All heavy atoms as an XYZ file, in Angstrom:
783
protein
N      67.692    -77.316     43.488
C      67.061    -78.552     43.039
C      67.813    -79.711     43.683
O      69.019    -79.810     43.579
C      67.115    -78.641     41.509
C      66.497    -79.895     40.976
S      66.608    -80.104     39.183
C      65.464    -78.893     38.597
N      67.061    -80.574     44.320
C      67.697    -81.721     44.976
C      68.043    -82.783     43.953
O      67.541    -82.785     42.825
C      66.758    -82.305     46.041
O      65.693    -82.979     45.413
N      68.907    -83.676     44.366
C      69.333    -84.765     43.485
C      68.144    -85.644     43.102
O      68.024    -86.064     41.947
C      70.419    -85.591     44.177
C      71.058    -86.694     43.354
C      71.662    -86.112     42.079
C      72.117    -87.420     44.147
N      67.236    -85.890     44.056
C      66.072    -86.720     43.773
C      65.169    -86.039     42.733
O      64.691    -86.688     41.807
C      65.272    -87.010     45.047
C      64.081    -87.908     44.777
C      63.334    -88.290     46.038
O      63.745    -87.941     47.136
N      62.249    -88.996     45.869
N      64.954    -84.747     42.865
C      64.119    -84.020     41.910
C      64.759    -84.049     40.527
O      64.083    -84.252     39.521
C      63.929    -82.563     42.372
O      63.365    -82.564     43.677
C      63.012    -81.814     41.423
N      66.061    -83.837     40.493
C      66.782    -83.900     39.225
C      66.604    -85.268     38.584
O      66.319    -85.378     37.391
C      68.271    -83.594     39.443
C      69.105    -83.832     38.217
C      69.105    -82.896     37.177
C      69.871    -84.987     38.068
C      69.852    -83.101     36.032
C      70.618    -85.207     36.921
C      70.607    -84.265     35.915
O      71.339    -84.484     34.776
N      66.761    -86.316     39.378
C      66.633    -87.691     38.882
C      65.223    -87.957     38.373
O      65.027    -88.538     37.303
C      67.017    -88.679     39.988
C      66.945    -90.103     39.559
C      65.997    -91.011     39.884
C      67.847    -90.777     38.678
N      66.249    -92.208     39.285
C      67.390    -92.102     38.535
C      69.004    -90.397     38.011
C      68.039    -93.036     37.755
C      69.644    -91.343     37.232
C      69.170    -92.638     37.114
N      64.214    -87.521     39.127
C      62.819    -87.711     38.725
C      62.525    -86.962     37.419
O      61.847    -87.487     36.538
C      61.877    -87.251     39.833
C      61.887    -88.171     41.043
C      61.128    -87.597     42.231
O      60.740    -86.397     42.189
O      60.950    -88.329     43.206
N      63.032    -85.737     37.303
C      62.835    -84.966     36.071
C      63.497    -85.641     34.883
O      62.948    -85.667     33.782
C      63.374    -83.551     36.234
C      62.519    -82.713     37.163
O      61.377    -83.057     37.451
N      63.082    -81.611     37.637
N      64.683    -86.184     35.114
C      65.402    -86.876     34.042
C      64.643    -88.130     33.601
O      64.500    -88.379     32.401
C      66.801    -87.257     34.519
C      67.621    -87.926     33.461
C      69.040    -88.140     33.918
N      69.695    -89.004     32.964
C      70.611    -89.889     33.274
N      71.025    -90.000     34.511
N      71.151    -90.644     32.359
N      64.144    -88.903     34.566
C      63.378    -90.105     34.230
C      62.110    -89.747     33.464
O      61.753    -90.421     32.492
C      63.025    -90.894     35.491
C      64.160    -91.654     36.156
C      63.657    -92.324     37.441
C      64.728    -92.690     35.226
N      61.440    -88.700     33.887
C      60.213    -88.290     33.204
C      60.518    -87.817     31.781
O      59.788    -88.130     30.838
C      59.497    -87.189     33.978
C      58.161    -86.874     33.360
C      57.235    -86.130     34.290
O      57.434    -86.157     35.512
O      56.292    -85.533     33.763
N      61.603    -87.095     31.603
C      61.990    -86.642     30.261
C      62.309    -87.836     29.362
O      61.907    -87.864     28.187
C      63.188    -85.706     30.353
N      63.008    -88.823     29.902
C      63.322    -90.028     29.119
C      62.046    -90.780     28.753
O      61.898    -91.276     27.633
C      64.270    -90.931     29.901
C      65.680    -90.394     30.010
C      66.570    -91.251     30.903
O      66.121    -92.308     31.386
O      67.730    -90.847     31.110
N      61.123    -90.863     29.711
C      59.845    -91.540     29.484
C      59.081    -90.847     28.355
O      58.581    -91.497     27.434
C      59.033    -91.544     30.780
C      57.631    -92.063     30.636
C      57.390    -93.421     30.456
C      56.541    -91.197     30.663
C      56.101    -93.906     30.319
C      55.249    -91.674     30.529
C      55.034    -93.016     30.359
O      53.763    -93.491     30.216
N      59.017    -89.523     28.391
C      58.306    -88.784     27.351
C      59.007    -88.913     25.997
O      58.348    -88.991     24.962
C      58.145    -87.316     27.745
C      57.097    -87.110     28.792
N      55.755    -87.273     28.562
C      57.206    -86.779     30.103
C      55.077    -87.047     29.658
N      55.942    -86.747     30.622
N      60.313    -88.958     26.007
C      61.061    -89.149     24.758
C      60.742    -90.515     24.152
O      60.586    -90.637     22.932
C      62.552    -88.996     25.012
N      60.628    -91.545     24.997
C      60.287    -92.885     24.499
C      58.882    -92.905     23.914
O      58.641    -93.519     22.872
C      60.404    -93.913     25.623
C      61.818    -94.209     26.038
C      61.886    -95.107     27.264
O      60.890    -95.347     27.938
N      63.076    -95.607     27.546
N      57.964    -92.237     24.590
C      56.584    -92.185     24.092
C      56.539    -91.467     22.741
O      55.888    -91.929     21.797
C      55.661    -91.489     25.111
C      55.456    -92.397     26.323
C      54.314    -91.127     24.482
C      54.682    -91.755     27.450
N      57.244    -90.344     22.633
C      57.274    -89.603     21.375
C      57.899    -90.433     20.256
O      57.425    -90.409     19.121
C      58.029    -88.291     21.558
C      57.271    -87.278     22.397
C      58.091    -86.049     22.731
O      59.233    -85.919     22.229
O      57.587    -85.211     23.499
N      58.949    -91.173     20.586
C      59.592    -92.037     19.587
C      58.635    -93.141     19.126
O      58.550    -93.440     17.926
C      60.875    -92.646     20.152
C      61.609    -93.543     19.183
C      62.097    -92.827     17.948
O      62.390    -91.613     18.023
O      62.181    -93.468     16.885
N      57.903    -93.721     20.058
C      56.930    -94.768     19.715
C      55.821    -94.197     18.837
O      55.394    -94.834     17.858
C      56.353    -95.393     20.979
N      55.346    -93.008     19.163
C      54.309    -92.371     18.356
C      54.827    -92.045     16.953
O      54.118    -92.220     15.964
C      53.814    -91.100     19.043
C      52.992    -91.373     20.288
C      52.676    -90.117     21.086
O      53.260    -89.038     20.794
O      51.852    -90.212     22.006
N      56.060    -91.585     16.872
C      56.670    -91.279     15.573
C      56.786    -92.560     14.737
O      56.477    -92.569     13.547
C      58.043    -90.646     15.800
C      58.504    -89.742     14.740
C      59.762    -88.925     15.040
N      60.556    -89.266     16.210
C      60.510    -88.606     17.380
N      59.696    -87.594     17.535
N      61.280    -88.969     18.378
N      57.226    -93.658     15.377
C      57.363    -94.929     14.670
C      55.991    -95.409     14.173
O      55.875    -95.872     13.031
C      58.000    -95.988     15.573
C      58.117    -97.334     14.909
C      59.116    -97.585     13.977
C      57.203    -98.346     15.175
C      59.212    -98.808     13.339
C      57.291    -99.576     14.548
C      58.286    -99.800     13.636
O      58.378   -101.015     13.002
N      54.976    -95.304     15.013
C      53.634    -95.742     14.602
C      53.137    -94.937     13.403
O      52.526    -95.494     12.488
C      52.651    -95.636     15.771
C      52.815    -96.727     16.805
C      52.623    -98.125     16.238
O      51.662    -98.355     15.467
O      53.445    -99.004     16.565
N      53.402    -93.637     13.402
C      53.005    -92.793     12.268
C      53.758    -93.210     11.003
O      53.165    -93.309      9.918
C      53.260    -91.324     12.589
N      55.062    -93.464     11.132
C      55.857    -93.918      9.986
C      55.367    -95.274      9.492
O      55.296    -95.516      8.290
C      57.335    -94.010     10.361
C      58.007    -92.679     10.579
C      59.428    -92.820     11.091
O      59.929    -93.955     11.235
O      60.053    -91.776     11.348
N      55.030    -96.160     10.430
C      54.540    -97.487     10.069
C      53.222    -97.388      9.306
O      53.043    -98.049      8.271
C      54.377    -98.350     11.323
C      53.869    -99.765     11.127
C      54.826   -100.564     10.247
C      53.677   -100.457     12.468
N      52.307    -96.571      9.781
C      51.027    -96.403      9.092
C      51.224    -95.834      7.689
O      50.578    -96.266      6.738
C      50.076    -95.520      9.912
C      49.552    -96.192     11.162
C      48.838    -97.499     10.892
O      48.008    -97.564      9.948
O      49.119    -98.479     11.614
N      52.126    -94.868      7.562
C      52.407    -94.290      6.244
C      53.013    -95.331      5.312
O      52.655    -95.414      4.133
C      53.346    -93.089      6.390
N      53.926    -96.135      5.831
C      54.563    -97.178      5.019
C      53.545    -98.246      4.613
O      53.544    -98.720      3.472
C      55.736    -97.800      5.783
C      56.516    -98.829      5.008
C      57.272    -98.275      3.816
O      57.345    -97.047      3.628
O      57.802    -99.092      3.038
N      52.661    -98.612      5.523
C      51.620    -99.594      5.200
C      50.717    -99.063      4.092
O      50.375    -99.795      3.155
C      50.803    -99.940      6.451
C      51.549   -100.818      7.426
C      50.916   -100.952      8.785
C      49.460   -101.121      8.869
N      48.953   -101.261     10.245
N      50.354    -97.795      4.166
C      49.513    -97.191      3.129
C      50.233    -97.175      1.787
O      49.643    -97.458      0.745
C      49.128    -95.765      3.517
O      48.287    -95.781      4.631
N      51.523    -96.838      1.820
C      52.307    -96.795      0.585
C      52.393    -98.184     -0.050
O      52.204    -98.350     -1.250
C      53.715    -96.276      0.877
C      54.549    -96.043     -0.368
C      56.004    -95.749     -0.043
N      56.707    -96.912      0.468
C      57.141    -97.934     -0.275
N      56.917    -97.948     -1.574
N      57.790    -98.940      0.271
N      52.642    -99.208      0.773
C      52.744   -100.580      0.277
C      51.413   -101.049     -0.288
O      51.350   -101.639     -1.370
C      53.230   -101.524      1.391
C      54.692   -101.210      1.732
C      53.055   -102.994      1.008
C      55.171   -101.865      3.007
N      50.343   -100.769      0.430
C      49.004   -101.168     -0.009
C      48.672   -100.526     -1.352
O      48.209   -101.197     -2.277
C      47.984   -100.777      1.055
C      46.593   -101.287      0.743
O      46.468   -102.406      0.203
O      45.624   -100.567      1.054
N      48.936    -99.239     -1.472
C      48.643    -98.525     -2.716
C      49.491    -99.065     -3.867
O      48.990    -99.263     -4.980
C      48.881    -97.021     -2.525
C      48.360    -96.183     -3.651
C      46.860    -96.253     -3.833
O      46.121    -96.424     -2.848
O      46.410    -96.148     -4.990
N      50.768    -99.316     -3.596
C      51.658    -99.848     -4.636
C      51.176   -101.220     -5.100
O      51.162   -101.511     -6.304
C      53.093    -99.925     -4.120
N      50.775   -102.058     -4.159
C      50.288   -103.393     -4.521
C      48.996   -103.302     -5.326
O      48.817   -104.028     -6.312
C      50.082   -104.233     -3.270
N      48.100   -102.410     -4.926
C      46.843   -102.239     -5.660
C      47.088   -101.714     -7.071
O      46.294   -101.974     -7.970
C      45.913   -101.295     -4.902
C      45.300   -101.930     -3.682
C      44.419   -100.947     -2.930
C      43.822   -101.603     -1.702
N      43.034   -100.636     -0.906
N      48.190   -100.993     -7.249
C      48.540   -100.474     -8.576
C      49.371   -101.460     -9.389
O      49.866   -101.118    -10.453
C      49.281    -99.142     -8.442
C      48.362    -98.032     -8.011
O      47.182    -98.029     -8.308
N      48.901    -97.067     -7.282
N      49.552   -102.675     -8.871
C      50.205   -103.730     -9.637
C      51.713   -103.810     -9.479
O      52.365   -104.478    -10.280
N      52.287   -103.166     -8.478
C      53.735   -103.228     -8.250
C      54.115   -104.664     -7.867
O      53.825   -105.126     -6.768
C      54.124   -102.255     -7.137
C      55.625   -102.185     -6.906
O      56.312   -103.205     -7.096
O      56.102   -101.104     -6.514
N      54.752   -105.350     -8.802
C      55.081   -106.770     -8.604
C      55.997   -107.001     -7.399
O      55.866   -108.002     -6.704
C      55.724   -107.350     -9.869
C      54.771   -107.474    -11.040
C      53.657   -108.491    -10.803
O      53.896   -109.502    -10.135
O      52.544   -108.248    -11.295
N      56.924   -106.077     -7.144
C      57.812   -106.241     -5.985
C      57.029   -106.202     -4.681
O      57.300   -106.986     -3.767
C      58.897   -105.164     -5.990
C      59.932   -105.259     -7.103
C      60.876   -104.065     -7.051
C      60.706   -106.559     -6.997
N      56.073   -105.298     -4.585
C      55.262   -105.207     -3.369
C      54.352   -106.425     -3.233
O      54.184   -106.960     -2.143
C      54.423   -103.928     -3.358
C      55.195   -102.695     -3.068
S      56.028   -102.794     -1.467
C      57.540   -101.983     -1.881
N      53.785   -106.858     -4.333
C      52.914   -108.039     -4.297
C      53.716   -109.255     -3.853
O      53.265   -110.027     -3.003
C      52.248   -108.266     -5.673
C      51.267   -107.119     -5.961
C      51.548   -109.625     -5.722
C      50.745   -107.086     -7.382
N      54.921   -109.411     -4.406
C      55.777   -110.530     -3.996
C      56.163   -110.418     -2.524
O      56.192   -111.427     -1.808
C      57.038   -110.587     -4.858
C      56.756   -111.048     -6.278
O      55.663   -111.604     -6.524
O      57.630   -110.839     -7.140
N      56.464   -109.209     -2.072
C      56.829   -109.021     -0.661
C      55.662   -109.372      0.254
O      55.852   -110.013      1.296
C      57.279   -107.580     -0.419
N      54.451   -108.995     -0.127
C      53.266   -109.333      0.671
C      53.067   -110.843      0.672
O      52.807   -111.446      1.714
C      52.014   -108.606      0.141
C      52.151   -107.096      0.394
C      50.752   -109.150      0.794
C      51.110   -106.258     -0.323
N      53.213   -111.472     -0.484
C      53.060   -112.928     -0.564
C      54.115   -113.634      0.290
O      53.820   -114.627      0.946
C      53.132   -113.406     -2.007
C      51.895   -113.045     -2.786
O      50.832   -112.829     -2.221
N      52.025   -112.939     -4.094
N      55.338   -113.126      0.279
C      56.381   -113.706      1.134
C      56.032   -113.550      2.604
O      56.267   -114.450      3.409
C      57.742   -113.050      0.854
C      58.301   -113.438     -0.503
O      57.808   -114.415     -1.105
O      59.236   -112.743     -0.963
N      55.475   -112.395      2.954
C      55.081   -112.166      4.346
C      53.950   -113.099      4.752
O      53.924   -113.594      5.881
C      54.662   -110.711      4.549
N      53.037   -113.369      3.832
C      51.961   -114.323      4.123
C      52.562   -115.684      4.453
O      52.159   -116.342      5.411
C      50.974   -114.426      2.937
C      50.055   -115.626      3.087
C      50.165   -113.143      2.811
N      53.574   -116.081      3.682
C      54.239   -117.359      3.940
C      54.980   -117.376      5.259
O      55.154   -118.427      5.867
N      55.416   -116.199      5.721
C      56.166   -116.114      6.976
C      55.258   -116.132      8.200
O      55.725   -116.395      9.308
C      57.011   -114.843      6.995
N      53.980   -115.851      8.000
C      53.057   -115.873      9.137
C      52.858   -117.310      9.599
O      53.060   -118.259      8.855
C      51.730   -115.223      8.752
C      51.817   -113.721      8.456
C      50.501   -113.216      7.892
C      52.189   -112.936      9.701
N      52.441   -117.467     10.819
C      52.340   -118.804     11.409
C      51.281   -119.661     10.723
O      50.394   -119.163     10.037
C      52.002   -118.694     12.895
O      50.647   -118.303     13.056
N      51.381   -120.972     10.935
C      50.410   -121.901     10.367
C      49.001   -121.615     10.860
O      48.038   -121.803     10.128
C      50.790   -123.345     10.708
C      51.975   -123.816      9.899
O      52.225   -123.319      8.810
N      52.714   -124.771     10.420
N      48.888   -121.149     12.110
C      47.562   -120.801     12.628
C      46.937   -119.707     11.782
O      45.747   -119.748     11.483
C      47.650   -120.341     14.083
C      48.009   -121.475     15.030
O      47.833   -122.647     14.647
O      48.456   -121.170     16.149
N      47.755   -118.724     11.397
C      47.243   -117.649     10.556
C      46.851   -118.171      9.179
O      45.853   -117.750      8.616
C      48.282   -116.537     10.402
C      48.409   -115.686     11.645
O      47.424   -115.591     12.402
O      49.491   -115.120     11.863
N      47.627   -119.104      8.647
C      47.288   -119.674      7.343
C      46.008   -120.504      7.418
O      45.172   -120.440      6.522
C      48.447   -120.517      6.812
C      49.694   -119.726      6.416
C      50.809   -120.684      6.020
C      49.392   -118.759      5.295
N      45.845   -121.254      8.495
C      44.601   -122.008      8.672
C      43.421   -121.048      8.791
O      42.349   -121.291      8.254
C      44.703   -122.896      9.905
C      45.649   -124.064      9.717
C      45.892   -124.854     10.989
O      45.137   -124.677     11.963
O      46.838   -125.645     11.000
N      43.641   -119.939      9.484
C      42.616   -118.908      9.619
C      42.245   -118.353      8.251
O      41.082   -118.135      7.945
C      43.154   -117.809     10.551
C      42.260   -116.620     10.682
C      41.075   -116.701     11.385
C      42.622   -115.409     10.119
C      40.255   -115.600     11.524
C      41.815   -114.302     10.250
C      40.619   -114.398     10.953
N      43.249   -118.173      7.409
C      43.002   -117.656      6.068
C      42.101   -118.600      5.288
O      41.136   -118.176      4.681
C      44.320   -117.456      5.323
C      44.125   -117.009      3.888
C      45.405   -117.033      3.082
O      46.394   -117.617      3.486
N      45.374   -116.434      1.918
N      42.433   -119.887      5.302
C      41.630   -120.841      4.551
C      40.229   -120.984      5.126
O      39.258   -121.110      4.388
C      42.330   -122.197      4.479
C      43.500   -122.123      3.563
C      44.821   -122.204      3.898
C      43.470   -121.892      2.152
N      45.616   -122.039      2.786
C      44.810   -121.852      1.706
C      42.456   -121.713      1.227
C      45.146   -121.636      0.374
C      42.796   -121.509     -0.103
C      44.120   -121.479     -0.513
N      40.108   -120.930      6.435
C      38.796   -120.976      7.070
C      37.976   -119.759      6.651
O      36.800   -119.887      6.298
C      38.952   -121.024      8.599
C      37.656   -121.038      9.398
C      36.876   -122.321      9.108
C      37.964   -120.934     10.884
N      38.600   -118.591      6.674
C      37.899   -117.374      6.281
C      37.499   -117.432      4.814
O      36.381   -117.057      4.451
C      38.786   -116.153      6.539
N      38.391   -117.933      3.972
C      38.104   -118.040      2.548
C      36.928   -118.976      2.314
O      36.013   -118.671      1.563
C      39.347   -118.525      1.800
C      39.164   -118.571      0.323
C      39.123   -117.410     -0.415
C      39.029   -119.775     -0.339
C      38.957   -117.442     -1.783
C      38.855   -119.825     -1.706
C      38.825   -118.655     -2.430
N      36.955   -120.117      2.992
C      35.884   -121.095      2.820
C      34.542   -120.583      3.310
O      33.495   -120.925      2.764
N      34.564   -119.759      4.340
C      33.323   -119.228      4.897
C      32.879   -117.949      4.187
O      31.825   -117.405      4.488
C      33.508   -118.946      6.387
N      33.700   -117.467      3.266
C      33.365   -116.235      2.569
C      33.527   -115.000      3.443
O      32.920   -113.974      3.200
N      34.324   -115.115      4.477
C      34.524   -114.002      5.403
C      35.603   -113.077      4.864
O      36.752   -113.113      5.285
C      34.886   -114.543      6.784
N      35.234   -112.247      3.925
C      36.205   -111.399      3.233
C      36.859   -110.389      4.167
O      38.012   -110.027      3.971
C      35.553   -110.705      2.051
C      34.908   -111.689      1.130
C      33.586   -111.837      0.897
C      35.569   -112.714      0.366
N      33.377   -112.882      0.033
C      34.574   -113.436     -0.309
C      36.898   -113.090      0.198
C      34.853   -114.491     -1.150
C      37.181   -114.148     -0.638
C      36.172   -114.840     -1.306
N      36.123   -109.959      5.193
C      36.716   -109.007      6.135
C      37.869   -109.643      6.901
O      38.859   -108.992      7.205
C      35.667   -108.456      7.101
C      34.963   -109.542      7.893
O      34.767   -110.649      7.360
O      34.602   -109.262      9.055
N      37.766   -110.936      7.173
C      38.858   -111.633      7.864
C      40.071   -111.780      6.937
O      41.213   -111.664      7.380
C      38.393   -112.978      8.379
C      37.327   -112.847      9.457
C      37.122   -114.115     10.196
C      36.001   -114.078     11.192
N      35.761   -112.884     11.909
N      39.819   -112.007      5.652
C      40.924   -112.066      4.686
C      41.595   -110.700      4.558
O      42.817   -110.623      4.432
C      40.417   -112.535      3.324
C      40.031   -114.003      3.256
C      39.406   -114.309      1.898
C      41.230   -114.887      3.491
N      40.799   -109.657      4.627
C      41.353   -108.310      4.582
C      42.244   -108.062      5.796
O      43.331   -107.481      5.668
C      40.214   -107.283      4.543
O      40.725   -105.989      4.575
N      41.822   -108.531      6.954
C      42.624   -108.403      8.172
C      43.930   -109.170      8.017
O      45.000   -108.680      8.392
C      41.848   -108.928      9.390
O      40.651   -108.161      9.533
C      42.663   -108.845     10.663
N      43.857   -110.355      7.446
C      45.052   -111.174      7.228
C      46.015   -110.467      6.272
O      47.221   -110.412      6.504
C      44.643   -112.539      6.674
C      45.790   -113.496      6.563
C      46.297   -114.108      7.693
C      46.358   -113.778      5.340
C      47.355   -114.985      7.601
C      47.416   -114.653      5.237
C      47.911   -115.266      6.369
N      45.483   -109.881      5.203
C      46.314   -109.148      4.244
C      46.966   -107.945      4.922
O      48.142   -107.656      4.693
C      45.461   -108.689      3.072
C      46.237   -107.958      1.997
C      45.319   -107.595      0.827
N      46.055   -106.905     -0.200
C      46.277   -105.596     -0.218
N      45.814   -104.850      0.753
N      46.956   -105.044     -1.200
N      46.199   -107.255      5.755
C      46.747   -106.107      6.479
C      47.905   -106.521      7.381
O      48.887   -105.788      7.514
C      45.669   -105.414      7.311
C      44.624   -104.717      6.452
O      44.884   -104.479      5.258
O      43.542   -104.412      6.995
N      47.805   -107.694      7.993
C      48.901   -108.190      8.828
C      50.149   -108.444      7.987
O      51.265   -108.131      8.405
C      48.487   -109.473      9.551
C      47.529   -109.251     10.705
C      47.016   -110.534     11.297
C      48.097   -111.297     12.004
N      47.560   -112.501     12.681
N      49.960   -108.992      6.799
C      51.095   -109.247      5.913
C      51.718   -107.929      5.457
O      52.949   -107.798      5.407
C      50.656   -110.079      4.710
N      50.893   -106.942      5.146
C      51.406   -105.629      4.747
C      52.197   -105.016      5.896
O      53.252   -104.412      5.685
C      50.267   -104.700      4.291
C      49.724   -105.178      2.937
C      50.722   -103.252      4.214
C      48.494   -104.456      2.467
N      51.716   -105.187      7.130
C      52.445   -104.647      8.275
C      53.813   -105.297      8.423
O      54.797   -104.641      8.754
C      51.640   -104.824      9.561
C      52.315   -104.186     10.747
C      51.448   -104.126     11.974
O      50.213   -104.242     11.868
O      52.015   -103.951     13.061
N      53.906   -106.600      8.157
C      55.197   -107.291      8.210
C      56.158   -106.657      7.210
O      57.314   -106.364      7.533
C      55.030   -108.807      7.928
C      56.361   -109.481      7.679
C      54.277   -109.483      9.072
N      55.683   -106.420      5.995
C      56.525   -105.805      4.960
C      56.914   -104.391      5.372
O      58.078   -103.996      5.240
C      55.781   -105.787      3.597
C      56.602   -105.049      2.545
C      55.497   -107.209      3.141
N      55.985   -103.645      5.910
C      56.268   -102.266      6.326
C      57.316   -102.223      7.428
O      58.239   -101.405      7.379
C      54.979   -101.588      6.792
N      57.195   -103.126      8.404
C      58.175   -103.154      9.490
C      59.574   -103.498      8.951
O      60.562   -102.897      9.358
C      57.766   -104.160     10.566
C      56.610   -103.679     11.401
C      56.297   -104.646     12.541
N      55.093   -104.274     13.234
C      55.043   -103.374     14.211
N      56.135   -102.753     14.596
N      53.896   -103.089     14.801
N      59.630   -104.435      8.017
C      60.932   -104.782      7.412
C      61.518   -103.593      6.666
O      62.708   -103.332      6.745
C      60.773   -105.977      6.471
C      60.601   -107.285      7.192
C      60.485   -108.435      6.214
C      60.292   -109.737      6.946
N      60.173   -110.873      6.017
N      60.667   -102.868      5.936
C      61.156   -101.699      5.199
C      61.664   -100.621      6.144
O      62.696    -99.996      5.880
C      60.046   -101.126      4.304
C      59.776   -101.979      3.103
O      60.497   -102.920      2.804
N      58.713   -101.662      2.401
N      60.973   -100.411      7.248
C      61.409    -99.398      8.211
C      62.703    -99.808      8.918
O      63.524    -98.960      9.253
C      60.312    -99.109      9.236
C      59.090    -98.363      8.705
C      58.044    -98.214      9.797
C      59.478    -97.016      8.140
N      62.896   -101.110      9.121
C      64.128   -101.593      9.735
C      65.326   -101.349      8.820
O      66.435   -101.135      9.301
C      64.020   -103.082     10.057
C      63.118   -103.390     11.232
C      62.909   -104.879     11.435
O      63.546   -105.698     10.743
O      62.076   -105.222     12.283
N      65.106   -101.393      7.519
C      66.191   -101.174      6.553
C      66.671    -99.734      6.554
O      67.807    -99.468      6.227
C      65.712   -101.523      5.142
C      65.489   -102.992      4.914
C      64.978   -103.217      3.512
C      64.615   -104.653      3.269
N      64.041   -104.862      1.930
N      65.780    -98.814      6.913
C      66.119    -97.372      6.851
C      67.073    -96.970      7.927
O      67.404    -97.357      8.869
C      64.854    -96.529      6.947
C      63.980    -96.691      5.732
C      62.704    -95.875      5.828
O      62.463    -95.208      6.847
O      61.959    -95.885      4.871
């Protein structure tokens, strides 16, 4: 095996390891988002507060979008906004682990 082949194999293995790690993180993130959403729907005050804090942390453009969606009755857009806030909480929880 030549040095170049060895190097190429090593780079490809590292690349695949990064992809697998990203896929694993995405799966963990989706699971955490589902857990947070379910906890909030069941009245978990800590999760509700964390989601509300995340809403406050989102940019002003997102907040303006929220009010525009609310005023227009675009509930699907509000759901998207809530999902973004849940993702913020999920990412913070995964960073703590």
